[in-house]
C-alpha positions as CSV (number, residue, x, y, z in Angstrom):
1,M,-153.7,-65.4,126.2
2,R,-153.9,-61.7,127.1
3,R,-151.2,-60.9,124.5
4,F,-153.1,-62.9,121.9
5,L,-156.3,-60.9,122.6
6,A,-154.4,-57.6,122.5
7,A,-152.9,-58.6,119.1
8,M,-156.3,-59.6,117.8
9,T,-157.7,-56.3,118.9
10,L,-155.0,-54.3,117.2
11,A,-155.3,-56.3,114.1
12,G,-159.0,-55.4,114.1
13,G,-158.2,-51.8,113.9
14,A,-158.0,-50.5,117.5
15,Q,-156.6,-47.0,117.9
16,L,-153.3,-46.6,119.7
17,T,-152.8,-42.9,118.9
18,A,-154.2,-42.0,122.3
19,A,-151.1,-43.7,123.9
20,E,-148.1,-41.7,124.8
21,P,-145.2,-41.8,122.2
22,D,-143.0,-43.5,124.8
23,E,-145.5,-46.3,125.1
24,L,-145.8,-46.7,121.4
25,V,-142.1,-46.9,121.0
26,R,-141.9,-49.7,123.6
27,R,-144.5,-51.6,121.6
28,L,-142.0,-51.6,118.7
29,A,-140.1,-54.3,120.7
30,D,-143.2,-56.5,121.3
31,P,-142.9,-60.2,120.2
32,S,-146.2,-59.9,118.3
33,F,-146.0,-58.5,114.7
34,A,-149.5,-57.1,114.9
35,V,-148.6,-55.0,118.0
36,R,-145.4,-53.8,116.4
37,D,-147.1,-53.0,113.2
38,A,-149.9,-51.1,114.8
39,A,-147.4,-49.2,117.0
40,A,-145.4,-48.1,114.0
41,K,-148.5,-46.9,112.1
42,D,-149.6,-44.9,115.1
43,L,-146.2,-43.3,115.6
44,L,-146.4,-42.2,111.9
45,K,-149.9,-40.7,112.7
46,L,-148.3,-38.7,115.4
47,G,-145.7,-37.4,113.0
48,G,-143.2,-34.9,114.4
49,A,-144.6,-35.3,117.9
50,A,-143.1,-38.8,118.0
51,L,-139.6,-37.8,116.9
52,P,-138.0,-37.2,120.4
53,A,-139.2,-40.6,121.8
54,V,-138.1,-42.5,118.7
55,R,-134.7,-40.8,118.6
56,Y,-134.2,-41.5,122.3
57,A,-134.9,-45.2,121.8
58,R,-132.5,-45.4,118.8
59,D,-129.7,-43.8,120.8
60,T,-130.1,-45.3,124.2
61,S,-132.1,-48.6,124.1
62,E,-130.3,-51.8,125.2
63,Q,-132.6,-53.8,122.9
64,P,-131.0,-54.2,119.5
65,A,-134.4,-55.0,117.9
66,L,-135.9,-51.8,119.3
67,R,-132.9,-49.7,118.1
68,E,-133.2,-51.2,114.6
69,R,-136.9,-50.6,114.3
70,A,-136.6,-47.1,115.7
71,E,-133.8,-46.4,113.1
72,A,-136.0,-47.8,110.3
73,I,-139.0,-45.5,111.1
74,L,-137.0,-42.3,111.8
75,P,-136.5,-41.1,108.1
76,R,-140.3,-41.2,107.5
77,L,-141.0,-39.4,110.8
78,E,-138.4,-36.7,109.9
79,R,-140.1,-36.3,106.5
80,L,-143.5,-35.9,108.2
81,A,-142.1,-33.4,110.7
82,E,-140.6,-31.4,107.8
83,S,-143.9,-31.6,106.0
84,E,-145.8,-30.3,109.0
85,R,-143.4,-27.4,109.3
86,V,-143.5,-26.5,105.6
87,L,-147.3,-26.9,105.1
88,A,-148.3,-24.9,108.2
89,A,-150.1,-21.9,106.7
90,T,-150.1,-18.4,108.4
91,R,-153.7,-17.1,108.3
92,I,-154.4,-13.7,107.0
93,R,-157.2,-11.3,107.9
94,L,-159.2,-9.7,105.1
95,D,-161.5,-6.7,105.5
96,Y,-162.7,-5.8,102.0
97,R,-165.8,-3.4,102.2
98,E,-167.2,-2.4,98.9
99,I,-163.7,-2.1,97.2
100,P,-163.1,-2.6,93.5
101,L,-162.6,-6.2,92.5
102,S,-159.2,-5.4,90.8
103,Q,-158.0,-3.7,94.0
104,A,-159.1,-6.7,96.1
105,V,-157.3,-9.2,93.8
106,A,-154.1,-7.0,93.8
107,D,-154.1,-6.8,97.6
108,L,-154.5,-10.5,98.1
109,K,-151.8,-11.2,95.5
110,S,-149.5,-8.8,97.3
111,R,-150.1,-10.3,100.7
112,T,-149.9,-14.0,99.7
113,G,-147.6,-14.0,96.7
114,I,-150.1,-16.1,94.8
115,P,-149.9,-15.0,91.1
116,L,-153.6,-14.2,90.7
117,Q,-154.6,-12.9,87.3
118,L,-157.9,-11.5,86.1
119,I,-158.5,-12.3,82.4
120,P,-159.7,-9.0,81.0
121,E,-161.8,-10.4,78.2
122,Q,-163.6,-12.8,80.6
123,V,-164.2,-10.3,83.5
124,A,-167.1,-8.0,82.7
125,N,-166.4,-5.3,85.3
126,P,-163.1,-5.3,87.2
127,A,-164.2,-2.3,89.1
128,R,-167.3,-3.9,90.6
129,P,-167.4,-3.7,94.4
130,V,-166.5,-6.7,96.6
131,T,-167.1,-7.3,100.3
132,L,-165.2,-10.0,102.2
133,A,-164.1,-10.1,105.8
134,G,-162.6,-12.8,108.0
135,E,-159.4,-14.7,108.7
136,F,-158.4,-17.4,106.3
137,A,-155.4,-19.5,105.1
138,P,-154.1,-18.0,101.9
139,W,-155.6,-20.6,99.5
140,E,-158.9,-20.5,101.4
141,A,-158.8,-16.7,100.9
142,V,-158.7,-17.2,97.2
143,E,-161.8,-19.4,97.2
144,K,-163.6,-17.0,99.5
145,L,-162.8,-14.1,97.3
146,C,-164.0,-15.9,94.2
147,A,-167.3,-16.8,95.8
148,A,-167.8,-13.2,97.0
149,A,-166.9,-11.6,93.6
150,G,-168.7,-14.0,91.3
151,L,-165.5,-15.4,90.0
152,K,-164.1,-18.9,89.3
153,E,-160.7,-20.3,88.5
154,D,-159.9,-21.3,84.9
155,H,-157.7,-24.4,85.4
156,R,-156.2,-24.4,82.0
157,A,-153.7,-27.0,80.7
158,E,-152.2,-24.2,78.6
159,L,-151.5,-20.9,80.2
160,P,-151.1,-17.5,78.5
161,L,-147.5,-16.5,77.9
162,P,-145.9,-14.0,80.3
163,K,-146.0,-10.3,79.3
164,G,-143.2,-9.4,77.0
165,V,-142.8,-12.8,75.5
166,A,-142.9,-12.7,71.7
167,E,-145.4,-15.0,69.9
168,N,-143.4,-15.4,66.7
169,P,-145.4,-18.1,64.8
170,N,-142.4,-19.6,63.1
171,V,-138.6,-19.8,63.3
172,N,-136.3,-20.6,60.4
173,I,-134.2,-23.7,61.0
174,Y,-132.0,-23.4,58.0
175,S,-128.6,-23.0,59.6
176,S,-126.1,-25.0,61.5
177,R,-126.8,-23.9,65.1
178,P,-129.2,-24.9,67.8
179,V,-132.6,-23.4,67.8
180,Y,-134.4,-22.9,71.1
181,F,-138.2,-22.8,71.2
182,G,-140.1,-22.1,74.4
183,S,-136.7,-22.1,76.1
184,P,-135.6,-20.3,79.2
185,G,-134.1,-16.8,78.8
186,P,-135.3,-13.3,78.5
187,Q,-138.1,-14.4,76.2
188,S,-139.0,-17.5,78.3
189,A,-142.5,-19.0,78.3
190,F,-141.5,-21.3,81.1
191,Y,-143.5,-21.4,84.4
192,S,-142.6,-23.1,87.6
193,P,-145.4,-24.4,89.9
194,S,-144.9,-21.3,92.0
195,T,-145.1,-18.8,89.1
196,A,-147.8,-20.3,87.0
197,P,-150.7,-17.8,87.1
198,V,-154.0,-18.6,88.8
199,L,-156.5,-17.4,86.3
200,L,-159.7,-15.8,87.4
201,V,-162.8,-15.3,85.2
202,D,-166.5,-14.5,85.7
203,G,-168.7,-17.3,86.7
204,Q,-169.8,-19.6,89.5
205,S,-168.7,-23.3,89.8
206,A,-169.3,-26.0,92.3
207,P,-166.5,-26.2,94.9
208,L,-163.8,-28.7,93.9
209,A,-162.7,-31.4,96.3
210,G,-159.4,-30.8,97.9
211,V,-157.1,-29.3,100.5
212,R,-156.9,-25.6,100.9
213,D,-155.8,-25.0,104.5
214,K,-152.1,-25.6,103.9
215,T,-149.3,-23.7,102.1
216,I,-149.7,-26.2,99.2
217,R,-153.2,-26.6,97.8
218,V,-154.4,-29.9,96.3
219,L,-157.5,-29.9,94.2
220,M,-159.2,-32.5,92.1
221,L,-159.9,-30.9,88.8
222,P,-163.4,-31.2,87.2
223,A,-164.3,-34.4,85.4
224,G,-164.6,-32.5,82.1
225,H,-161.1,-30.9,82.3
226,S,-159.3,-30.9,78.9
227,A,-156.3,-32.9,80.3
228,N,-158.4,-35.7,81.7
229,R,-158.9,-38.9,79.6
230,V,-160.3,-42.3,79.6
231,V,-158.1,-45.1,78.0
232,R,-160.6,-47.6,76.7
233,G,-159.4,-51.2,76.6
234,A,-156.6,-50.4,79.1
235,G,-159.1,-50.1,82.0
236,T,-157.6,-46.8,83.2
237,V,-158.8,-43.2,83.8
238,V,-156.4,-40.3,84.0
239,A,-157.6,-37.6,86.2
240,H,-155.6,-34.5,87.2
241,L,-154.8,-32.8,90.5
242,D,-154.0,-29.1,90.7
243,V,-151.0,-28.9,93.1
244,A,-150.4,-25.2,93.8
245,P,-147.8,-24.0,96.3
246,L,-147.3,-20.6,97.8
247,P,-144.4,-19.0,95.9
248,K,-142.2,-18.5,98.9
249,L,-141.8,-22.3,99.3
250,N,-139.6,-23.0,96.3
251,W,-141.7,-26.0,95.5
252,A,-139.9,-28.1,92.9
253,G,-143.1,-29.9,91.9
254,A,-144.9,-33.2,92.6
255,S,-142.8,-36.3,91.9
256,R,-145.6,-38.8,92.6
257,V,-149.1,-39.3,94.0
258,R,-149.6,-42.2,96.4
259,V,-153.3,-43.3,96.7
260,T,-154.0,-45.0,100.0
261,R,-157.7,-45.4,99.6
262,A,-160.1,-45.2,96.6
263,E,-163.6,-46.6,96.5
264,D,-166.3,-46.4,93.8
265,E,-170.0,-45.6,94.4
266,D,-170.5,-49.2,95.7
267,G,-167.5,-49.2,98.0
268,R,-165.4,-51.4,95.8
269,P,-161.7,-50.6,95.8
270,I,-160.0,-48.8,92.9
271,F,-156.2,-49.1,92.4
272,A,-153.9,-46.4,91.2
273,D,-150.5,-46.2,89.6
274,Q,-148.2,-45.1,92.4
275,R,-145.7,-43.2,90.2
276,T,-146.7,-41.0,87.4
277,A,-145.3,-38.1,85.4
278,A,-146.9,-35.2,83.5
279,I,-146.5,-35.0,79.8
280,A,-146.5,-31.6,78.2
281,P,-149.2,-31.3,75.5
282,N,-146.6,-29.9,73.2
283,F,-144.2,-32.7,73.5
284,S,-142.3,-33.4,70.3
285,P,-140.4,-36.7,69.9
286,Y,-138.0,-35.0,67.4
287,S,-136.5,-32.7,69.9
288,A,-133.2,-33.5,71.7
289,L,-134.5,-32.1,74.9
290,Q,-137.9,-31.4,76.3
291,W,-139.1,-29.4,79.2
292,R,-142.4,-27.8,80.1
293,G,-143.7,-27.5,76.6
294,G,-140.4,-26.2,75.1
295,G,-137.3,-27.8,73.8
296,L,-134.0,-27.7,71.9
297,M,-133.6,-28.9,68.4
298,I,-130.2,-29.4,66.8
299,E,-130.5,-28.3,63.2
300,D,-129.5,-30.7,60.5
301,G,-129.3,-28.0,57.7
302,T,-132.8,-28.8,56.4
303,S,-134.8,-25.8,55.4
304,G,-138.2,-25.3,56.9
305,T,-139.9,-23.8,59.9
306,L,-140.5,-25.0,63.4
307,P,-143.7,-23.8,65.3
308,I,-143.3,-21.7,68.4
309,H,-146.2,-22.3,70.8
310,S,-148.2,-19.3,72.0
311,A,-149.1,-20.9,75.3
312,A,-147.1,-22.5,78.1
313,H,-147.9,-25.8,79.8
314,N,-149.4,-25.5,83.3
315,P,-146.8,-27.3,85.6
316,R,-149.2,-27.4,88.5
317,L,-151.3,-30.1,86.7
318,T,-150.4,-33.6,88.2
319,P,-151.9,-36.7,86.6
320,L,-153.4,-39.5,88.7
321,T,-154.0,-42.8,86.8
322,L,-156.7,-45.0,88.3
323,R,-157.3,-48.6,87.2
324,T,-161.0,-49.1,86.7
325,E,-161.0,-52.3,84.7
326,D,-163.2,-50.5,82.1
327,R,-166.0,-50.3,84.6
328,A,-168.3,-47.4,84.0
329,I,-167.3,-45.5,87.2
330,K,-168.3,-41.9,87.3
331,T,-167.8,-41.1,91.0
332,L,-165.4,-42.1,93.7
333,R,-167.1,-42.3,97.1
334,R,-163.8,-41.7,98.8
335,L,-160.3,-40.8,97.6
336,E,-157.4,-40.5,100.0
337,G,-153.7,-40.2,99.3
338,I,-150.5,-38.3,99.5
339,V,-148.8,-36.0,97.1
340,V,-145.0,-36.4,97.4
341,G,-142.6,-33.7,96.1
342,D,-139.6,-31.6,97.0
343,V,-139.0,-28.2,98.4
344,R,-135.8,-26.4,97.6
345,R,-134.0,-25.0,100.7
346,T,-131.4,-22.5,99.5
347,N,-128.2,-21.3,101.1
348,E,-127.8,-24.4,103.1
349,S,-124.6,-26.4,103.8
350,I,-124.4,-29.1,101.2
351,I,-120.8,-30.3,101.7
352,E,-118.7,-30.0,104.9
353,I,-115.1,-31.0,105.1
354,N,-114.1,-30.8,108.7
355,D,-110.4,-31.5,108.5
356,I,-109.2,-30.2,105.2
357,K,-105.6,-31.2,105.8
358,A,-106.5,-34.8,106.5
359,A,-109.0,-34.8,103.7
360,V,-106.5,-34.1,100.9
361,G,-107.3,-36.4,98.0
362,Q,-110.7,-37.4,99.2
363,V,-113.8,-36.7,97.0
364,H,-116.9,-35.4,98.6
365,E,-120.3,-35.6,96.8
366,G,-123.2,-33.2,96.9
367,P,-126.4,-32.6,95.0
368,Y,-126.7,-32.6,91.2
369,Q,-123.7,-35.0,90.9
370,L,-121.3,-32.4,92.3
371,K,-117.8,-33.6,93.4
372,L,-115.6,-31.5,95.5
373,A,-112.0,-32.4,96.6
374,I,-109.2,-30.7,98.5
375,T,-106.2,-31.6,96.3
376,G,-103.5,-29.7,98.3
377,Y,-102.8,-28.2,101.7
378,T,-99.4,-26.6,102.5
379,V,-98.3,-24.4,105.4
380,A,-95.4,-22.0,104.9
381,A,-92.9,-21.1,107.6
382,S,-94.6,-17.7,107.9
383,G,-97.8,-19.4,108.8
384,A,-99.5,-18.7,105.4
385,V,-101.6,-21.5,104.1
386,T,-102.2,-22.6,100.5
387,V,-105.3,-24.7,99.7
388,K,-106.0,-26.3,96.3
389,V,-109.5,-27.2,95.5
390,R,-111.0,-29.1,92.5
391,A,-114.8,-29.3,91.8
392,E,-116.6,-31.2,89.0
393,L,-120.2,-30.8,87.8
394,P,-122.2,-32.1,84.9
395,Q,-123.2,-29.6,82.2
396,L,-126.6,-28.0,82.6
397,W,-128.1,-29.6,79.5
398,A,-126.9,-33.1,80.6
399,I,-129.0,-32.8,83.7
400,A,-131.9,-31.2,81.9
401,G,-131.9,-34.1,79.4
402,A,-132.3,-36.5,82.4
403,G,-135.6,-34.8,83.3
404,A,-134.7,-32.1,85.7
405,N,-136.4,-28.7,85.6
406,F,-134.6,-26.0,83.5
407,D,-135.1,-23.2,86.0
408,P,-133.0,-20.4,87.6
409,V,-132.1,-22.6,90.7
410,L,-130.7,-25.3,88.5
411,V,-128.8,-22.8,86.4
412,Q,-127.2,-21.4,89.5
413,E,-126.4,-24.8,91.0
414,L,-124.9,-26.2,87.8
415,N,-122.7,-23.2,87.0
416,I,-119.2,-24.2,88.0
417,G,-118.2,-20.6,88.2
418,T,-120.4,-20.1,91.4
419,I,-118.4,-22.7,93.4
420,Q,-115.8,-20.1,94.6
421,N,-118.4,-17.7,95.9
422,R,-120.3,-20.5,97.7
423,L,-117.2,-22.0,99.4
424,A,-116.2,-20.7,102.9
425,F,-113.4,-21.6,105.3
426,H,-113.4,-21.7,109.1
427,D,-110.5,-21.9,111.6
428,A,-110.3,-24.3,114.5
429,A,-112.4,-21.9,116.7
430,G,-115.2,-22.1,114.3
431,K,-114.7,-18.5,113.1
432,R,-115.0,-17.8,109.4
433,C,-111.7,-17.1,107.7
434,K,-111.2,-13.9,105.8
435,A,-111.7,-14.4,102.1
436,P,-108.5,-15.9,100.6
437,Q,-106.5,-14.6,97.7
438,Q,-107.0,-16.6,94.5
439,R,-103.6,-17.4,93.1
440,R,-104.8,-19.5,90.2
441,A,-108.1,-20.7,88.7
442,T,-108.6,-22.9,85.6
443,Y,-111.9,-24.0,84.0
444,S,-112.3,-26.9,81.6
445,G,-115.1,-29.1,80.2
446,N,-116.7,-31.0,77.4
447,N,-120.2,-31.6,76.2
448,W,-121.2,-33.4,79.5
449,S,-119.1,-32.2,82.3
450,Q,-117.2,-29.1,83.6
451,S,-114.4,-28.8,86.1
452,Y,-112.8,-26.0,88.2
453,E,-109.5,-25.9,89.9
454,T,-108.1,-23.2,92.1
455,E,-105.3,-22.3,94.4
456,L,-106.3,-20.2,97.4
457,Y,-103.8,-18.3,99.6
458,F,-104.5,-17.5,103.2
459,P,-101.9,-15.0,104.4
460,P,-100.7,-15.0,108.0
461,S,-102.2,-12.6,110.4
462,D,-100.1,-9.4,110.8
463,P,-100.2,-8.6,113.6
464,P,-101.4,-11.9,114.9
465,I,-105.2,-12.0,115.7
466,A,-106.1,-13.6,119.0
467,G,-108.0,-16.8,118.6
468,A,-107.6,-16.8,114.8
469,G,-105.9,-19.6,112.9
470,P,-105.4,-21.3,109.6
471,P,-108.3,-22.8,107.8
472,V,-109.3,-26.2,109.0
473,K,-112.9,-26.6,107.7
474,A,-114.5,-26.0,104.3
475,V,-118.2,-25.5,103.8
476,L,-119.9,-25.3,100.5
477,T,-123.4,-23.9,100.5
478,G,-126.1,-24.5,97.9
479,T,-129.7,-25.8,97.5
480,R,-130.9,-28.9,99.3
481,L,-134.0,-30.7,98.4
482,A,-136.4,-31.6,101.3
483,T,-139.0,-34.2,100.4
484,I,-142.5,-33.5,101.9
485,E,-145.8,-35.2,101.9
486,I,-149.2,-33.5,101.4
487,P,-152.1,-35.7,102.6
488,F,-155.5,-35.3,101.0
489,A,-158.9,-36.8,101.6
490,M,-161.9,-36.2,99.2
491,E,-165.4,-37.4,98.9
492,N,-167.8,-37.7,96.0
493,V,-165.0,-37.1,93.4
494,R,-166.3,-37.0,89.8
495,L,-164.2,-39.0,87.3
496,P,-163.9,-38.3,83.5
């Protein structure tokens, strides 16, 4: 009876977060589903603080059911712990006392990395004095500066091109070669979420609902934003979030928005599409590839011209589709959810082969469909070692055509020629071996894949080096994606 009452209390919404993580972990083995479910939810609320207890239970518990449930919850807890680490913002102290606006903007840009940009034709006096003092998270500082200086953000769907990018109105497509428009390169109009400028103009606007105290800001854009729309007859409203990271994060962009609670003015629930993708306004169905408002067109010998856009799509805009059943809903009383996306962690180990001699012939897989194999390992009488390596990668445009971002990180990772420089060998003592001599290297490929084979020679130590030995371990470094979650909670959100 006592257990039944406890289960009923938990089902009614009693809070368990005050309990110690160890106690919550023990409740994962409770016979009552309500108790187990509540314990799991409260462990997730604790986030990274619950990790040690859950890992200990997984590794040491004598109860198979508890080990299984701890194993099941661990990946989400690890993601939450990573999110907490990534999203923790270092606060900065500002002490602007009657300094020119342009100087204040430049200082804040320098200290935070946020690409702030005053629009000259929309800022009457960039030299006007500004006073602002206090300690703020970086995105809070931007809002405070705008309020102190009489500025507002211009959340455009189409951003000005970077300086130095030509705005040629047309390109001749009468030839038999590919024509790139808005494509990456020296004249690129491409922006990543980290490099897209934050445009500042004169004016005052009501504060937007959102999260500003983290390294990634999430704002609900105004109801009248040009990208928002109401789909009559389909019962849906497409609103947009502005998901803006600090540049140092290497944020790859939002992959989806998960709404956990949405209520209209009367408290009735609103449902949301859990997975959504942004569509660039300049999308052309006739292009072979599309990315961020640009593309690649394979010419067919037809004379004519192809327009080059003089603006770049804002990659921070993230659509949120709400199903309203064609009700005339103008305001959400409450909106809660999670933005899910990836952070690129560079120079990390992405493939490790711990016994390269035993691993001859085995294929090891890494990010971006990378395949790496040790194809040969021989030891000469002198002690010299020869190691043969083969790597395979898809071509850059094959990945881009599947929807990946066409950016410098991807270009680096999908260049088969970088494999050699990113591959290191270690001896049995864990010491890094001296760079080997490359005896042979061959490259080959077709329209969709590229391969690289090399023969590496490790000469014997002469004289012998104490503790040194032949290579036994191979480590390939590269970029690893870490998925993080950005929670948000908003009230009185205006809809289109």
